[in-house]
C-alpha positions, 0 to 999 in steps of 0.5 A, spaced: 831 224 367 838 226 369 843 229 363 850 229 365 855 233 361 860 238 361 864 244 357 870 240 358 869 235 353 871 240 348 878 240 351 879 233 348 882 235 341 883 231 335 887 233 328 884 238 323 879 234 319 878 228 324 871 226 325 871 226 332 872 233 333 871 238 339 864 241 335 861 234 337 862 237 345 858 243 343 852 239 340 852 235 347 852 242 351 847 245 347 842 239 348 844 238 355 843 245 357 836 245 353 834 239 357 836 241 364 833 248 363 826 245 361 827 240 367 829 246 371 834 242 374 841 244 376 848 241 373 851 235 377 858 236 378 862 230 374 867 226 377 873 222 374 873 215 374 878 212 379 884 207 377 880 202 381 874 203 377 878 203 370 882 197 372 876 193 373 876 192 365 883 195 363 890 192 364 894 197 369 899 197 363 894 200 359 892 205 364 899 207 365 900 208 357 894 213 357 896 216 363 903 217 360 900 222 354 897 227 359 900 234 357 902 231 350 899 230 343 900 223 340 898 219 335 896 212 338 894 209 332 891 211 325 885 214 328 886 215 335 889 221 338 891 225 344 892 232 346 894 235 352 888 234 356 885 228 353 887 223 359 883 228 364 877 228 359 877 221 358 877 220 366 871 224 366 868 221 360 868 214 364 867 217 371 860 220 368 858 214 365 859 210 372 855 216 375 849 215 370 849 208 372 849 209 379 843 214 379 839 210 374 840 204 379 839 208 386 834 213 384 830 208 379 830 214 374 834 214 367 840 218 366 844 220 360 852 221 360 853 226 354 861 224 353 867 224 349 871 221 347 867 215 346 869 208 349 866 202 346 872 200 341 877 201 347 880 194 349 883 191 355 890 193 353 889 198 347 886 204 345 883 204 338 877 207 334 877 214 337 877 211 344 881 211 350 878 208 356 871 203 355 866 208 358 860 203 358 864 197 360 867 201 366 860 203 368 858 196 367 864 193 371 863 198 377 855 196 378 857 189 378 862 190 383 857 193 387 852 188 387 848 189 380 847 182 378 844 182 371 847 188 367 845 188 359 849 193 355 845 194 348 850 197 343 846 201 337 852 205 334 853 203 327 860 200 328 861 194 333 863 195 340 869 190 339 872 192 346 866 191 350 865 185 347 872 182 348 872 185 355 866 181 357 866 175 352 867 170 357 863 173 363 856 171 364 855 177 369 854 182 363 850 181 357 852 184 351 848 186 345 850 189 338 846 192 332 852 194 327 853 195 320 857 188 317 862 187 314 865 194 317 870 197 321 873 194 326 871 187 323 868 184 329 861 182 330 859 176 326 853 173 329 857 166 331 861 170 336 856 168 342 861 168 347 866 163 350 866 158 356 861 161 361 860 167 357 857 163 351 850 166 349 851 172 353 854 176 347 849 177 342 851 180 335 846 182 330 850 184 324 846 189 319 847 190 312 849 197 309 842 200 307 838 198 313 833 203 315 828 204 321 824 199 319 829 194 319 832 196 326 825 196 328 824 189 326 831 186 329 829 189 336 822 186 336 824 179 334 831 178 337 833 184 342 827 185 346 825 178 347 832 176 349 832 182 354 825 180 357 828 173 358 834 175 361 831 181 366 836 186 366 837 190 373 840 195 369 840 196 361 846 201 359 846 203 352 852 205 348 848 210 344 852 211 337 848 215 332 852 214 326 847 209 323 843 216 321 842 217 314 847 223 314 852 220 317 859 220 313 862 214 316 857 209 315 852 207 309 845 206 313 839 209 313 836 210 320 833 217 322 832 220 328 825 218 329 828 211 328 833 212 333 827 214 338 823 208 336 829 204 338 830 207 345 823 207 346 823 199 346 829 199 351 826 204 356 820 200 356 824 194 357 828 197 363 821 199 366 819 192 366 826 189 369 830 195 372 834 201 370 836 205 364 842 209 363 845 211 356 852 214 354 854 217 347 858 213 343 859 215 335 855 220 331 859 225 326 854 229 322 853 235 327 845 236 326 843 229 325 847 228 332 843 233 335 836 230 332 838 223 335 839 226 342 833 230 342 829 224 339 832 219 344 831 224 350 823 224 348 823 217 348 826 216 355 821 221 357 815 217 354 814 222 349 808 219 344 811 221 338 817 217 339 813 210 339 810 211 332 812 204 328 816 206 321 811 206 316 814 202 311 815 194 312 822 191 313 826 190 307 829 183 306 835 186 309 832 186 316 829 179 315 836 176 313 839 179 320 833 176 324 834 169 321 842 170 322 841 172 329 836 167 331 840 161 328 846 163 332 842 165 339 836 160 339 840 155 343 841 160 348 834 163 349 828 160 349 824 166 347 827 166 340 
């Protein structure tokens, strides 16, 4: 697999004590260097997203607003900040995600973009939740514009990707699937949010209760997410790979482990191998050692390591069963496989 990374992602600075801190970039660098060394592969030069690519999902006024922060440290909202280099780094994050998608489709090999700032909260006209541009949405729209007909975004971050959902909510060209702690920030992601107009049925929310663990996540992927993906037959699966559902993460209340994330990614990798291509991009994950463990487990899963395919030893809880029932009730009108 191709891992795209750059030390420049540490140049996006946030205030002291902010969870989306430059040290996260150092973790990305260490894991990327190890993967590249083991694969005996050279670094790939990253490119910035073009304005045309950004405007596939963002309004011109939003692009202008983020561009106007260049060279300045600003607070865009209570959670979201820029530093002098942030505009350039955000362009690089979106561009690297497009590169990962391009590589996956053209080479039929998986790719993983290790980037920050994350992207899935950024809406068409608004930066929020640590996010400036919506990296995964830019990549999905760019690949759609290049003729990839069925694209699925699978968001495994603990927070709902409100921006990604909103961007594609009325559009059948992209299937958006999310598991997330609910109710929780940003307040969206109820099971009955299924899309609008021609996009009805192409938004799939699987809200999860606080305390959900590996077995609960494995259950909802087996019973809801993978059957829908197999019915949809995506030519490209893009994974918003957030690792903040890990039990040690400070920003949520889930009990996932790195092995549980590996199992989830194994299922997505196997689905992609049946239908098309796979690319991943980092989102959240704020406990540094857990972030490193989850990245390693995801890479092993993408590469087909047998250890990542073990099922959780414990059965799913009633939390997982409720998540399945809730999602199935909302989605059964649209997907025969449920």
